[in-house]
N, CA, C and O atoms as a Tinker XYZ file with bonds, in Angstrom:
   368  protein
     1  N    -22.906000    9.025000  -32.753000    73     2
     2  CA   -21.840000    8.044000  -32.809000    64     1     3
     3  C    -21.149000    8.176000  -34.163000    63     2     4     5
     4  O    -21.799000    8.302000  -35.201000    81     3
     5  N    -19.844000    8.145000  -34.130000    73     3     6
     6  CA   -19.043000    8.209000  -35.341000    64     5     7
     7  C    -19.163000    6.885000  -36.089000    63     6     8     9
     8  O    -18.748000    5.843000  -35.582000    81     7
     9  N    -19.728000    6.924000  -37.290000    73     7    10
    10  CA   -19.948000    5.698000  -38.059000    64     9    11
    11  C    -18.754000    5.453000  -38.972000    63    10    12    13
    12  O    -18.568000    6.162000  -39.961000    81    11
    13  N    -17.952000    4.458000  -38.644000    73    11    14
    14  CA   -16.834000    4.074000  -39.494000    64    13    15
    15  C    -17.033000    2.640000  -39.916000    63    14    16    17
    16  O    -17.881000    1.935000  -39.370000    81    15
    17  N    -16.259000    2.212000  -40.882000    73    15    18
    18  CA   -16.355000    0.840000  -41.364000    64    17    19
    19  C    -15.051000    0.118000  -41.134000    63    18    20    21
    20  O    -13.979000    0.723000  -41.121000    81    19
    21  N    -15.156000   -1.191000  -40.951000    73    19    22
    22  CA   -14.001000   -2.053000  -40.760000    64    21    23
    23  C    -13.962000   -3.000000  -41.946000    63    22    24    25
    24  O    -14.964000   -3.638000  -42.271000    81    23
    25  N    -12.798000   -3.095000  -42.599000    73    23    26
    26  CA   -12.692000   -4.005000  -43.729000    64    25    27
    27  C    -12.447000   -5.409000  -43.205000    63    26    28    29
    28  O    -11.525000   -5.633000  -42.421000    81    27
    29  N    -13.261000   -6.344000  -43.632000    73    27    30
    30  CA   -13.130000   -7.728000  -43.209000    64    29    31
    31  C    -13.256000   -8.588000  -44.451000    63    30    32    33
    32  O    -14.351000   -8.781000  -44.980000    81    31
    33  N    -12.127000   -9.101000  -44.910000    73    31    34
    34  CA   -12.103000   -9.886000  -46.148000    64    33    35
    35  C    -12.811000   -9.154000  -47.289000    63    34    36    37
    36  O    -13.613000   -9.734000  -48.022000    81    35
    37  N    -12.496000   -7.885000  -47.414000    73    35    38
    38  CA   -13.006000   -7.004000  -48.466000    64    37    39
    39  C    -14.498000   -6.707000  -48.353000    63    38    40    41
    40  O    -15.090000   -6.158000  -49.282000    81    39
    41  N    -15.106000   -7.062000  -47.233000    73    39    42
    42  CA   -16.489000   -6.664000  -46.961000    64    41    43
    43  C    -16.442000   -5.426000  -46.086000    63    42    44    45
    44  O    -15.586000   -5.332000  -45.206000    81    43
    45  N    -17.313000   -4.502000  -46.298000    73    43    46
    46  CA   -17.391000   -3.330000  -45.448000    64    45    47
    47  C    -18.435000   -3.595000  -44.360000    63    46    48    49
    48  O    -19.634000   -3.655000  -44.634000    81    47
    49  N    -17.967000   -3.750000  -43.147000    73    47    50
    50  CA   -18.847000   -4.067000  -42.022000    64    49    51
    51  C    -18.904000   -2.847000  -41.113000    63    50    52    53
    52  O    -17.863000   -2.390000  -40.641000    81    51
    53  N    -20.080000   -2.313000  -40.857000    73    51    54
    54  CA   -20.167000   -1.115000  -40.027000    64    53    55
    55  C    -19.704000   -1.382000  -38.598000    63    54    56    57
    56  O    -19.926000   -2.459000  -38.046000    81    55
    57  N    -19.056000   -0.377000  -38.016000    73    55    58
    58  CA   -18.662000   -0.465000  -36.615000    64    57    59
    59  C    -19.939000   -0.544000  -35.786000    63    58    60    61
    60  O    -20.937000    0.105000  -36.099000    81    59
    61  N    -19.896000   -1.344000  -34.729000    73    59    62
    62  CA   -21.086000   -1.495000  -33.915000    64    61    63
    63  C    -20.733000   -1.344000  -32.441000    63    62    64    65
    64  O    -19.592000   -1.048000  -32.088000    81    63
    65  N    -21.723000   -1.550000  -31.596000    73    63    66
    66  CA   -21.520000   -1.384000  -30.160000    64    65    67
    67  C    -20.493000   -2.369000  -29.607000    63    66    68    69
    68  O    -19.789000   -2.056000  -28.647000    81    67
    69  N    -20.404000   -3.562000  -30.210000    73    67    70
    70  CA   -19.423000   -4.549000  -29.745000    64    69    71
    71  C    -18.018000   -3.992000  -29.876000    63    70    72    73
    72  O    -17.193000   -4.160000  -28.978000    81    71
    73  N    -17.737000   -3.318000  -31.011000    73    71    74
    74  CA   -16.417000   -2.729000  -31.230000    64    73    75
    75  C    -16.105000   -1.672000  -30.174000    63    74    76    77
    76  O    -14.990000   -1.608000  -29.656000    81    75
    77  N    -17.081000   -0.861000  -29.868000    73    75    78
    78  CA   -16.888000    0.215000  -28.892000    64    77    79
    79  C    -16.683000   -0.359000  -27.496000    63    78    80    81
    80  O    -15.794000    0.080000  -26.766000    81    79
    81  N    -17.506000   -1.345000  -27.120000    73    79    82
    82  CA   -17.351000   -1.984000  -25.805000    64    81    83
    83  C    -15.981000   -2.645000  -25.690000    63    82    84    85
    84  O    -15.300000   -2.510000  -24.674000    81    83
    85  N    -15.583000   -3.366000  -26.751000    73    83    86
    86  CA   -14.281000   -4.032000  -26.747000    64    85    87
    87  C    -13.160000   -3.013000  -26.577000    63    86    88    89
    88  O    -12.238000   -3.226000  -25.789000    81    87
    89  N    -13.236000   -1.914000  -27.309000    73    87    90
    90  CA   -12.195000   -0.879000  -27.219000    64    89    91
    91  C    -12.112000   -0.319000  -25.804000    63    90    92    93
    92  O    -11.016000   -0.090000  -25.290000    81    91
    93  N    -13.254000   -0.097000  -25.175000    73    91    94
    94  CA   -13.265000    0.426000  -23.797000    64    93    95
    95  C    -12.668000   -0.584000  -22.818000    63    94    96    97
    96  O    -11.865000   -0.225000  -21.957000    81    95
    97  N    -13.068000   -1.849000  -22.958000    73    95    98
    98  CA   -12.520000   -2.882000  -22.072000    64    97    99
    99  C    -11.019000   -3.038000  -22.274000    63    98   100   101
   100  O    -10.268000   -3.170000  -21.307000    81    99
   101  N    -10.581000   -3.022000  -23.535000    73    99   102
   102  CA    -9.155000   -3.170000  -23.831000    64   101   103
   103  C     -8.362000   -2.001000  -23.260000    63   102   104   105
   104  O     -7.262000   -2.185000  -22.739000    81   103
   105  N     -8.918000   -0.808000  -23.357000    73   103   106
   106  CA    -8.283000    0.393000  -22.791000    64   105   107
   107  C     -8.133000    0.234000  -21.278000    63   106   108   109
   108  O     -7.087000    0.562000  -20.718000    81   107
   109  N     -9.176000   -0.268000  -20.621000    73   107   110
   110  CA    -9.112000   -0.463000  -19.168000    64   109   111
   111  C     -8.046000   -1.491000  -18.786000    63   110   112   113
   112  O     -7.308000   -1.293000  -17.821000    81   111
   113  N     -7.965000   -2.583000  -19.541000    73   111   114
   114  CA    -6.955000   -3.603000  -19.248000    64   113   115
   115  C     -5.556000   -3.029000  -19.427000    63   114   116   117
   116  O     -4.659000   -3.302000  -18.630000    81   115
   117  N     -5.375000   -2.238000  -20.470000    73   115   118
   118  CA    -4.077000   -1.594000  -20.699000    64   117   119
   119  C     -3.721000   -0.678000  -19.532000    63   118   120   121
   120  O     -2.574000   -0.659000  -19.085000    81   119
   121  N     -4.680000    0.068000  -19.046000    73   119   122
   122  CA    -4.435000    0.954000  -17.905000    64   121   123
   123  C     -4.094000    0.159000  -16.649000    63   122   124   125
   124  O     -3.258000    0.584000  -15.851000    81   123
   125  N     -4.737000   -0.991000  -16.473000    73   123   126
   126  CA    -4.426000   -1.834000  -15.312000    64   125   127
   127  C     -2.999000   -2.354000  -15.412000    63   126   128   129
   128  O     -2.282000   -2.382000  -14.411000    81   127
   129  N     -2.569000   -2.771000  -16.622000    73   127   130
   130  CA    -1.179000   -3.180000  -16.823000    64   129   131
   131  C     -0.224000   -2.048000  -16.434000    63   130   132   133
   132  O      0.765000   -2.275000  -15.738000    81   131
   133  N     -0.526000   -0.838000  -16.885000    73   131   134
   134  CA     0.324000    0.313000  -16.588000    64   133   135
   135  C      0.363000    0.604000  -15.086000    63   134   136   137
   136  O      1.419000    0.922000  -14.540000    81   135
   137  N     -0.786000    0.495000  -14.425000    73   135   138
   138  CA    -0.830000    0.708000  -12.980000    64   137   139
   139  C     -0.023000   -0.351000  -12.231000    63   138   140   141
   140  O      0.620000   -0.055000  -11.223000    81   139
   141  N     -0.061000   -1.571000  -12.725000    73   139   142
   142  CA     0.712000   -2.650000  -12.109000    64   141   143
   143  C      2.206000   -2.365000  -12.224000    63   142   144   145
   144  O      2.963000   -2.580000  -11.278000    81   143
   145  N      2.621000   -1.879000  -13.393000    73   143   146
   146  CA     4.027000   -1.498000  -13.568000    64   145   147
   147  C      4.422000   -0.374000  -12.614000    63   146   148   149
   148  O      5.511000   -0.384000  -12.039000    81   147
   149  N      3.521000    0.591000  -12.458000    73   147   150
   150  CA     3.788000    1.707000  -11.543000    64   149   151
   151  C      3.856000    1.204000  -10.093000    63   150   152   153
   152  O      4.723000    1.618000   -9.324000    81   151
   153  N      2.935000    0.312000   -9.735000    73   151   154
   154  CA     2.939000   -0.253000   -8.388000    64   153   155
   155  C      4.235000   -1.018000   -8.121000    63   154   156   157
   156  O      4.814000   -0.914000   -7.040000    81   155
   157  N      4.680000   -1.781000   -9.111000    73   155   158
   158  CA     5.937000   -2.520000   -8.958000    64   157   159
   159  C      7.103000   -1.561000   -8.724000    63   158   160   161
   160  O      7.964000   -1.817000   -7.883000    81   159
   161  N      7.127000   -0.464000   -9.469000    73   159   162
   162  CA     8.195000    0.527000   -9.272000    64   161   163
   163  C      8.135000    1.117000   -7.867000    63   162   164   165
   164  O      9.164000    1.274000   -7.209000    81   163
   165  N      6.935000    1.440000   -7.414000    73   163   166
   166  CA     6.788000    1.989000   -6.057000    64   165   167
   167  C      7.234000    0.983000   -5.007000    63   166   168   169
   168  O      7.906000    1.350000   -4.043000    81   167
   169  N      6.865000   -0.290000   -5.187000    73   167   170
   170  CA     7.325000   -1.337000   -4.272000    64   169   171
   171  C      8.850000   -1.408000   -4.267000    63   170   172   173
   172  O      9.465000   -1.521000   -3.207000    81   171
   173  N      9.457000   -1.342000   -5.449000    73   171   174
   174  CA    10.913000   -1.439000   -5.540000    64   173   175
   175  C     11.624000   -0.266000   -4.882000    63   174   176   177
   176  O     12.775000   -0.388000   -4.462000    81   175
   177  N     10.942000    0.865000   -4.794000    73   175   178
   178  CA    11.529000    2.043000   -4.157000    64   177   179
   179  C     11.499000    1.964000   -2.629000    63   178   180   181
   180  O     12.159000    2.752000   -1.952000    81   179
   181  N     10.741000    1.021000   -2.094000    73   179   182
   182  CA    10.673000    0.859000   -0.642000    64   181   183
   183  C     11.879000    0.079000   -0.137000    63   182   184   185
   184  O     12.372000   -0.833000   -0.801000    81   183
   185  N     12.336000    0.452000    1.037000    73   183   186
   186  CA    13.437000   -0.268000    1.677000    64   185   187
   187  C     12.821000   -1.204000    2.721000    63   186   188   189
   188  O     12.595000   -0.826000    3.870000    81   187
   189  N     12.557000   -2.453000    2.276000    73   187   190
   190  CA    11.904000   -3.420000    3.154000    64   189   191
   191  C     12.751000   -4.686000    3.230000    63   190   192   193
   192  O     13.675000   -4.890000    2.443000    81   191
   193  N     12.413000   -5.516000    4.186000    73   191   194
   194  CA    13.124000   -6.767000    4.376000    64   193   195
   195  C     12.826000   -7.776000    3.274000    63   194   196   197
   196  O     11.958000   -7.578000    2.423000    81   195
   197  N     13.582000   -8.863000    3.329000    73   195   198
   198  CA    13.510000   -9.903000    2.300000    64   197   199
   199  C     12.108000  -10.503000    2.181000    63   198   200   201
   200  O     11.611000  -10.684000    1.069000    81   199
   201  N     11.466000  -10.813000    3.310000    73   199   202
   202  CA    10.137000  -11.433000    3.265000    64   201   203
   203  C      9.084000  -10.490000    2.689000    63   202   204   205
   204  O      8.208000  -10.912000    1.934000    81   203
   205  N      9.177000   -9.217000    3.050000    73   203   206
   206  CA     8.230000   -8.248000    2.474000    64   205   207
   207  C      8.472000   -8.088000    0.976000    63   206   208   209
   208  O      7.525000   -7.943000    0.203000    81   207
   209  N      9.728000   -8.115000    0.571000    73   207   210
   210  CA    10.057000   -8.026000   -0.852000    64   209   211
   211  C      9.459000   -9.217000   -1.605000    63   210   212   213
   212  O      8.902000   -9.046000   -2.689000    81   211
   213  N      9.571000  -10.418000   -1.038000    73   211   214
   214  CA     8.956000  -11.602000   -1.656000    64   213   215
   215  C      7.438000  -11.453000   -1.746000    63   214   216   217
   216  O      6.829000  -11.832000   -2.746000    81   215
   217  N      6.840000  -10.905000   -0.707000    73   215   218
   218  CA     5.394000  -10.688000   -0.704000    64   217   219
   219  C      4.996000   -9.702000   -1.799000    63   218   220   221
   220  O      4.010000   -9.913000   -2.505000    81   219
   221  N      5.756000   -8.640000   -1.933000    73   219   222
   222  CA     5.480000   -7.653000   -2.978000    64   221   223
   223  C      5.603000   -8.287000   -4.368000    63   222   224   225
   224  O      4.766000   -8.055000   -5.241000    81   223
   225  N      6.646000   -9.081000   -4.562000    73   223   226
   226  CA     6.826000   -9.764000   -5.844000    64   225   227
   227  C      5.658000  -10.697000   -6.125000    63   226   228   229
   228  O      5.195000  -10.802000   -7.260000    81   227
   229  N      5.187000  -11.371000   -5.089000    73   227   230
   230  CA     4.052000  -12.278000   -5.237000    64   229   231
   231  C      2.784000  -11.503000   -5.613000    63   230   232   233
   232  O      2.009000  -11.954000   -6.456000    81   231
   233  N      2.578000  -10.364000   -5.002000    73   231   234
   234  CA     1.407000   -9.525000   -5.308000    64   233   235
   235  C      1.436000   -9.103000   -6.771000    63   234   236   237
   236  O      0.427000   -9.209000   -7.470000    81   235
   237  N      2.587000   -8.626000   -7.237000    73   235   238
   238  CA     2.720000   -8.187000   -8.628000    64   237   239
   239  C      2.500000   -9.364000   -9.579000    63   238   240   241
   240  O      1.791000   -9.236000  -10.577000    81   239
   241  N      3.104000  -10.498000   -9.268000    73   239   242
   242  CA     2.945000  -11.681000  -10.118000    64   241   243
   243  C      1.481000  -12.101000  -10.205000    63   242   244   245
   244  O      0.984000  -12.397000  -11.292000    81   243
   245  N      0.789000  -12.128000   -9.072000    73   243   246
   246  CA    -0.628000  -12.510000   -9.068000    64   245   247
   247  C     -1.491000  -11.497000   -9.816000    63   246   248   249
   248  O     -2.432000  -11.878000  -10.511000    81   247
   249  N     -1.178000  -10.216000   -9.676000    73   247   250
   250  CA    -1.909000   -9.196000  -10.440000    64   249   251
   251  C     -1.726000   -9.410000  -11.940000    63   250   252   253
   252  O     -2.690000   -9.345000  -12.704000    81   251
   253  N     -0.503000   -9.662000  -12.352000    73   251   254
   254  CA    -0.236000   -9.868000  -13.782000    64   253   255
   255  C     -0.931000  -11.122000  -14.297000    63   254   256   257
   256  O     -1.467000  -11.119000  -15.405000    81   255
   257  N     -0.928000  -12.181000  -13.517000    73   255   258
   258  CA    -1.635000  -13.398000  -13.933000    64   257   259
   259  C     -3.128000  -13.111000  -14.088000    63   258   260   261
   260  O     -3.754000  -13.561000  -15.048000    81   259
   261  N     -3.688000  -12.371000  -13.153000    73   259   262
   262  CA    -5.103000  -12.037000  -13.220000    64   261   263
   263  C     -5.396000  -11.172000  -14.451000    63   262   264   265
   264  O     -6.390000  -11.391000  -15.144000    81   263
   265  N     -4.533000  -10.195000  -14.718000    73   263   266
   266  CA    -4.743000   -9.318000  -15.868000    64   265   267
   267  C     -4.665000  -10.120000  -17.167000    63   266   268   269
   268  O     -5.460000   -9.902000  -18.082000    81   267
   269  N     -3.707000  -11.047000  -17.247000    73   267   270
   270  CA    -3.616000  -11.893000  -18.440000    64   269   271
   271  C     -4.882000  -12.732000  -18.609000    63   270   272   273
   272  O     -5.343000  -12.945000  -19.730000    81   271
   273  N     -5.444000  -13.207000  -17.494000    73   271   274
   274  CA    -6.680000  -13.981000  -17.604000    64   273   275
   275  C     -7.833000  -13.085000  -18.062000    63   274   276   277
   276  O     -8.695000  -13.521000  -18.825000    81   275
   277  N     -7.849000  -11.827000  -17.592000    73   275   278
   278  CA    -8.867000  -10.880000  -18.064000    64   277   279
   279  C     -8.722000  -10.642000  -19.564000    63   278   280   281
   280  O     -9.707000  -10.590000  -20.301000    81   279
   281  N     -7.484000  -10.501000  -19.991000    73   279   282
   282  CA    -7.223000  -10.281000  -21.410000    64   281   283
   283  C     -7.777000  -11.448000  -22.239000    63   282   284   285
   284  O     -8.433000  -11.238000  -23.259000    81   283
   285  N     -7.507000  -12.661000  -21.794000    73   283   286
   286  CA    -8.035000  -13.832000  -22.485000    64   285   287
   287  C     -9.549000  -13.869000  -22.479000    63   286   288   289
   288  O    -10.174000  -14.213000  -23.482000    81   287
   289  N    -10.144000  -13.509000  -21.335000    73   287   290
   290  CA   -11.601000  -13.477000  -21.223000    64   289   291
   291  C    -12.200000  -12.479000  -22.202000    63   290   292   293
   292  O    -13.190000  -12.779000  -22.868000    81   291
   293  N    -11.604000  -11.294000  -22.293000    73   291   294
   294  CA   -12.104000  -10.249000  -23.188000    64   293   295
   295  C    -12.002000  -10.708000  -24.649000    63   294   296   297
   296  O    -12.928000  -10.507000  -25.435000    81   295
   297  N    -10.877000  -11.320000  -24.999000    73   295   298
   298  CA   -10.707000  -11.813000  -26.371000    64   297   299
   299  C    -11.774000  -12.857000  -26.690000    63   298   300   301
   300  O    -12.392000  -12.818000  -27.753000    81   299
   301  N    -11.983000  -13.783000  -25.770000    73   299   302
   302  CA   -12.978000  -14.834000  -25.993000    64   301   303
   303  C    -14.391000  -14.258000  -26.050000    63   302   304   305
   304  O    -15.171000  -14.596000  -26.941000    81   303
   305  N    -14.713000  -13.389000  -25.098000    73   303   306
   306  CA   -16.062000  -12.808000  -25.019000    64   305   307
   307  C    -16.419000  -12.059000  -26.293000    63   306   308   309
   308  O    -17.463000  -12.309000  -26.897000    81   307
   309  N    -15.560000  -11.151000  -26.696000    73   307   310
   310  CA   -15.888000  -10.338000  -27.859000    64   309   311
   311  C    -15.680000  -11.098000  -29.161000    63   310   312   313
   312  O    -16.304000  -10.769000  -30.169000    81   311
   313  N    -14.820000  -12.100000  -29.158000    73   311   314
   314  CA   -14.665000  -12.933000  -30.346000    64   313   315
   315  C    -15.959000  -13.654000  -30.664000    63   314   316   317
   316  O    -16.383000  -13.695000  -31.819000    81   315
   317  N    -16.585000  -14.220000  -29.650000    73   315   318
   318  CA   -17.857000  -14.922000  -29.843000    64   317   319
   319  C    -18.957000  -13.952000  -30.265000    63   318   320   321
   320  O    -19.746000  -14.255000  -31.160000    81   319
   321  N    -19.011000  -12.786000  -29.620000    73   319   322
   322  CA   -20.026000  -11.800000  -29.978000    64   321   323
   323  C    -19.829000  -11.314000  -31.408000    63   322   324   325
   324  O    -20.790000  -11.109000  -32.149000    81   323
   325  N    -18.554000  -11.133000  -31.783000    73   323   326
   326  CA   -18.264000  -10.650000  -33.131000    64   325   327
   327  C    -18.663000  -11.699000  -34.170000    63   326   328   329
   328  O    -19.205000  -11.355000  -35.220000    81   327
   329  N    -18.399000  -12.969000  -33.886000    73   327   330
   330  CA   -18.812000  -14.023000  -34.813000    64   329   331
   331  C    -20.317000  -14.039000  -34.989000    63   330   332   333
   332  O    -20.819000  -14.168000  -36.105000    81   331
   333  N    -21.040000  -13.906000  -33.876000    73   331   334
   334  CA   -22.503000  -13.851000  -33.949000    64   333   335
   335  C    -22.958000  -12.662000  -34.794000    63   334   336   337
   336  O    -23.878000  -12.766000  -35.605000    81   335
   337  N    -22.284000  -11.525000  -34.579000    73   335   338
   338  CA   -22.629000  -10.312000  -35.335000    64   337   339
   339  C    -22.369000  -10.514000  -36.828000    63   338   340   341
   340  O    -23.195000  -10.141000  -37.660000    81   339
   341  N    -21.204000  -11.113000  -37.170000    73   339   342
   342  CA   -20.877000  -11.353000  -38.570000    64   341   343
   343  C    -21.891000  -12.294000  -39.206000    63   342   344   345
   344  O    -22.321000  -12.067000  -40.337000    81   343
   345  N    -22.275000  -13.344000  -38.494000    73   343   346
   346  CA   -23.259000  -14.285000  -39.027000    64   345   347
   347  C    -24.585000  -13.577000  -39.302000    63   346   348   349
   348  O    -25.217000  -13.789000  -40.337000    81   347
   349  N    -24.991000  -12.729000  -38.352000    73   347   350
   350  CA   -26.228000  -11.979000  -38.526000    64   349   351
   351  C    -26.079000  -11.004000  -39.688000    63   350   352   353
   352  O    -26.982000  -10.876000  -40.514000    81   351
   353  N    -24.948000  -10.321000  -39.752000    73   351   354
   354  CA   -24.707000   -9.324000  -40.805000    64   353   355
   355  C    -24.711000   -9.973000  -42.187000    63   354   356   357
   356  O    -25.230000   -9.407000  -43.149000    81   355
   357  N    -24.126000  -11.170000  -42.273000    73   355   358
   358  CA   -24.030000  -11.874000  -43.548000    64   357   359
   359  C    -25.240000  -12.768000  -43.816000    63   358   360   361
   360  O    -25.315000  -13.423000  -44.856000    81   359
   361  N    -26.188000  -12.792000  -42.873000    73   359   362
   362  CA   -27.387000  -13.624000  -42.975000    64   361   363
   363  C    -27.054000  -15.091000  -43.157000    63   362   364   365
   364  O    -27.602000  -15.760000  -44.033000    81   363
   365  N    -26.146000  -15.588000  -42.318000    73   363   366
   366  CA   -25.758000  -17.005000  -42.407000    64   365   367
   367  C    -26.654000  -17.844000  -41.514000    63   366   368
   368  O    -26.492000  -19.063000  -41.447000    81   367
């Protein structure tokens, strides 16, 4: 594992598994956002009736709402883990 340090209020805190897990989860969420954009473009390229168009818009909107909730969950999850890690690291 590549050992790097993160500066946190001028303290050198070693990168840990939480950082790596967070980066992987964040990468996945970003890819899901990109796929949603691609799906929306593909939907827009279809020649469908008004009701199907509304359904497609609803699908995209619901996907985006879900992705935003995942983003919030990831921030909260790793924020709490990171605080625990900092407390342990600083022996608080």
